[in-house]
Each structure stands twice: as structure tokens, then as C-alpha cells.
C-alpha positions, 0 to 999 in steps of 0.5 A: 864530497865524493861521487856516488861510486866512491862514497865516503871511501873515495881516496882510500888505499886499495893496496890490500885485496878484500878477503871474505867478510863473514868468517872475519866478522864472526871471529871479530864478534867472538873476540869482542864477546870474550873481552866483554865477559872478561870485563864482567868476570866478577858477575859471570864467575861468581857463584851464584851469578852476580848482578853487574854493577849491583846498584839501584839502577840495575836492580830496577832494570831486573824488575823491568825485565821481569815485568814485561813477560809477566804482564803479557803472559798474565794479560796485563798492560805492559806499559802501566803497572799498579804493582809499584806505587799502589794503588795509583800506579806508574806509566812505565813508558816514562821510565827505563822500561826498554820493552823490546829488550825485555821481550828478546830476553824473555826466554833467559828470564824465564829459565835462568832469571832476570839477573842472568838476563841483565848480565847477558844484556850488558855483555851483549851491549859491549860485544854487539856495539863493538861488532856493529862498529866493526861492520861499519868501519870494514866498508871503509878500510882495507885491513880487517885488523884496523876495523877490529881496532876501531870497533874495540875502541867504540864498543869498549870506550870509556863511555860504554864501559861506564854506562853499560853495567849501570844503564844497560839500555844506554849501553845498547849502542848498536844503533849509532853505527847502523844509523851512520851506515844507512846515512852513507847508503842514502846520502852518499852511495844513493842506494835504494831510498825505499829499502834504506828508508824502511831499514831506517824506520826499523832502526829508529823504532828499535831505538825508541823501544830500547832507549827513547832518549837515544832516539832524540840523540840519533836525530841530533847526530843524524842532522849533524852528519847530514849537514856536514855531508851537505857542506862537503858536497856543496850546494849544487850536489846537495840540491841534486841529492836532497830529493833522494834523501827526502824519499828515504826519510818518508819511507822510514815513517811507516815502520816507525809509526806502525811499531811505536804508535801504541807504546808512544801513544800510551806514554803521551796520552795515557795516565800518569804522563809526565811534562815533556821536558825533564831537567838535567841538560846543564848538569849531565854534560861533557866537561872539557877536561874529561877529554884528557882526564880519566875517571875511576872507570879507567885502570890507569887513573892516578890520584891527581886525575881522580881529584879533578874528575871528582869535580865534574858535574853529574856523576861518575857513570855519566862522565865517560868522555875520556879519549886521552892524548894518544887517541887524540893524536892518532885522530889528528895524524889521520886528519893531517895525512888523509885530509883529502879523503872525504871519510876523514874530513867528515868524521873529523868535522862530526867529532868536533861538532858533536863534542861541542854539542855534548858540552851542554848549554854552558862550558864546564872546565875541570868542574868550573862552570863558565857563563859562555853560552854554547849551541846546546842551549838552543836545543835544550829550549825545544820540546822533547829535545830539551829532556835529552842529556847532552853528555850522552851524545858523546857515544857518537863522538866515540864512533867518529873517533873509532873511524879515524883511529881505524884509518890511522891503523890502516894507513900508518901502522899497516900500510904497505908503503909506510917506513918501519920507523913510521909503523913503529911510531904508530904501533907505539901510539896504539899501545899507549892508547890501549894502556890509557883506555884499559878499564877497571873490571866492572863491579858486581853484587849477589842479590840475596833474595830471602826464601820467603819470596820464592817459597812462602809468599803464595801461602802467606800473602793474599794473591795480588794484594798490597804488601809494605816491604822494608827496606822502603824502596823509593830511589836508586839506593833502595830498589832491592824490594823490587827484585824481591817482588819480581822473584815472587812472580809479582805475587803482590803489589807495593805502595813504594818503588824506584820510578819516575812519576807525577805528583798531584799537580802534574809535576815530575816526582822521583819515587812515591809521594811523601808520607808519614810512613815513608818518612819514618821508615827512611829515617830508620833505614838511615840510622836517624833517631826515631821515637816509635812510641808517638801515638800521633805518628802511629795513627797516621801510619795506620791511616796510610796503611788503610788507604793503601789497603795493605794486607801484609807487612814484610821486614827483610834483611836491612840495616837497623832491622830491629828498630824497624821491627819495633816500629811496626810492632807498635803500629800493628800491636801484634807480633810478627812471625819469622818465615823464610828469612823475613819478619812478616805480619799477615792478614793485617788489621789496623787496631783501633788504638795503640796497645802495649808493644810486644817483642817479635818472635819466630814462628815455631 
């Protein structure tokens, strides 16, 4: 480990004088932002603006971005809601709420809508993550271009371009570079423990209020980095520096507790709280083959590669561990050429150890699971830590890779003492890496909100009453009714929704509890055959509508809409009206017995 004056940069070349950082940093941010907009052009340049990715998870996040401002401005608890899963409600702190992001984006949500806020968030995810990595790496390399390359590799890594459009809070990866910067300040450069500790507390609190799982992963990654630094330093030096690190950690606690006490306290002690461990650590793991095999997220992904990638466990969004042969070779060359440089040794060791942890409790190779136990097995047995998905730890591997590639570019491609042949070879490796990592453009979808939810809902739906909306929302395949509810300014509650909750026995349940109404509606949505004339089923559905205190039933645009209309015409024994692009039953009264079904007609 280098001395305090040199920090991790001890042994680096000083051939090039440093230039003013601020203008270069601003240029770097603008270029990263332009690349992010280019990647998301299908969302930004459609008319009207589309929702990045457009699937159920982004639709759910649109609801969360709308809920927090609405709840605060209307005097409601932002951490709990009965607007979905009515009348029981949902503890939103166990879900993907990200309250801090919703607050920051409130002005955009209020003026341009939550869809625009989501697209801004995804764009900022990529641009700011790359920029923070640039600022971190800039302290260790002479060339701004080398730092820019490292930032781009991190901010537009396969992990982030896969996660950000679908899981915007996971794509908000500005915290890992800041965490490493603070570790360097405290453990290596021995700067003010109080200042660095307070900043660390704010960074960790921000991580908690954006992406709670990211806090757990930050603790794991931080422990790995500190352990590598300790081994590099040796026992006498580590013992000398440990009190300073301990003071910084102690100073981090006040801001962390002050900022997060209320939301985390409500999560752990409030209603509808979940068990501490959520399964998934043996499924969402890094497959060793993914390091070399690109997925469909990459532009250069031949058919044989995709056939291998399809066998990976988890799903395509979570399989973002691709680095490729050119990047791995540049990392290896950086290590071999600069093996006496502490930065390179520490970054290499961290990359290997964090990649090993990201493999999960068992080894996965090309979709095949081995019985070989891995270190994550010990972590997965711990409370809270066992809920983290090991594959998401790979963002820290990407950060270590970005540091090593930046060193490669700085010393091999741009170094003044290098031969033209070596520079040419390095530039060729950079070109190949760029080609293999080039992502496909992010998908997008325009969310059609029927006019009813913006113009007519206040007239036809009693304020803050319960409405049943079709298609029935219960998981990531059908979150559109939540977008419609948000577009109505939360004018009604729903007994449905896409969320994580607990059942009557305190066990985790995804979505609302099973009911006859849900079963029949979901069968109709899927195209399955349903006998809508069965009196027993109709009476059970009516009883559930009474229990939910449903005052309005709305059938929006959906597959098999005619069959859904037929079902509720039988259930309610009255005709709906067509208003603002939806079929609606208002002032619902449950009939005492089934009457002859009548055809739905449009309101005159």
C-alpha cells in the first residue's frame, strides 16, 4: 500500500501536466448525456414521448414517481398506500419506491408528467454514473481522455444499459464511484475523518432512499475494498490506519440515522412488513460464461451467443456481466505492465473477488448449475444480506474494470514513452472493445391513457372511492391500470396492483391475494375459456366487490375486451356506458340475484 502522500496513485506516470478539471468535467458530462439520449432515442424522439423500455416495471415506477408527490401534497403517508390493494394497502418501503428520486423529479412530474420524469431518470442514470466514474478515475490518471474512456465503460456497461431502462433505481449507479472515492480519502490519503465520514453517511443514506439493496451491496463491496487495502498494506500499517477509518465510520452514523430513521423504521415496524429474507440469490447470479458471451442487449450478439445466453438463470435484464475478450485483455495488460502500482493491484484484486461473490452460492456455467459451493453462500445465510441478488454486485466489477482500462489507455495508448506499434495495438484493442460493448438501442412504448382518466373520472367516479379496473393488474405483465390511476391524480383506489406484500400468514406475496374475481379476469385476459353464466361464480364475484366496496367498474382497452364486458354485464346486470375510451359502470349496486344479461351500449 502506498504512503499517504501518494495514495492509490503512487507509481503513476507524471509525464503529462494536469489541466483545469472543471471545463473538462463539464464537457465529459455533456458528451455522456448526449450518448444517453442517443441510446434512449426511441423514447425521447417519439411523439408523444414514449416510456423507456415500456414494460411492467417502468410502468410501476411511473406510479411510484406520481405517488410520492401526490401523497405529500395531500397529507398522506408516502410510505404506505391503500390506493392499490385496497382496502388492506401496501407498505411501499418494501417495494421499489425510491422516495428520494421521486422528490427530486417532482417538478418534472408536475409539469410534464411521470413518463417524462422516468425518461429523465434513465438518461441521468447513465450520464451521471459515467460522469462520477470519470471524476473518480481522473484523480488517478494523467489523461482526461483515459478517464473519459473509463467513465464511459462504467456508465454504459452491459450491466447498466440492461438495468437502467427497466430498473431505473438500480441504474442510478452514481454511488459506487463516490463510495470508492471516500474510501480512498479515508483509508489511503487519511483525510479528515469527520468530513469524509459525514459525506459517507449522506452517500449511504442516499443509497438507502434510492435503492435499498444497493446499500447492502455497498457494504459488501466496501468491506472487500477495505480488506484488499489492508492486505496490501500489511498488518503494521493497517493497525496504524484502523483508528482513523473507525472514526470516519462513526461519523457516518449521525447523517445516516437522521435521514433514514423514519422511512426504515416504518418499513421494519409499520404495517404489512415482509420477512427479512427474500429468495432469489441462487437464481439471479452471474453466469461465468456471461463474462465472454454477450446477450441480446449488445448490438454484436450472434445467434450462437444468444442461444447460450438464453440458458442463463434469471432473465435478460439481470444478465449484464458481459465484459468481452478485448476488455479482459486490456485489464490483464494493465495489471502485467503496472503490477507495482497499488491502484492496479487493488483494482485487479477487487475485480476478481467481487466477480467471485457475484457468482452466487453455486457455480453457474453456460446455464448449468454446479454443486460447487461459493463464498456468497455464507453471505446469503445472513439476515437482510441474504435478500440481495448477487448478480447486481457486478456493477462494482464494472467500476474496477473501468479503472484498469483507463490505466491501460493512459499508459499504453496515450503514454509519451510508448512506441507507435504499441500505441496502435492499444488503439485496436479499444476499437474492438467499443464494437463488442456497443448496445442495442433501448426499447420504448407510448402509454395510451384513455381520456376517461384525465377528463371524466372526477365526474363519474366518487372521490377516493374504490374502482375495479380491467385489465386486472397483478404483476409486471399488467401494470398499465396503475399508470391510468396515476394519470387521474390518484382519484380512486383499486383492489389490485403490481407490488410486493404479505399474505394472511405473514409470508411474502407478489401482487394481490387470489380471489375468484382475479382468477376469472386473468383467465379472460389470457384468452382462456371462461363460462361467464355460472351463477355460483357470479355470486362470489359480487361478494368480493361488496367486500372491496367497489363503486365503479372500468373496462379499458385490453385483449378480449368483449369477453370482459360480457362477464361484468352478467355480474352487475346493468349495461355500461362508453365514456372517454373506456366502458364504465358507475354507482355500482350489487343485484340480489343474476338477471338476464344485456348488451353493453355507448352513452348517447
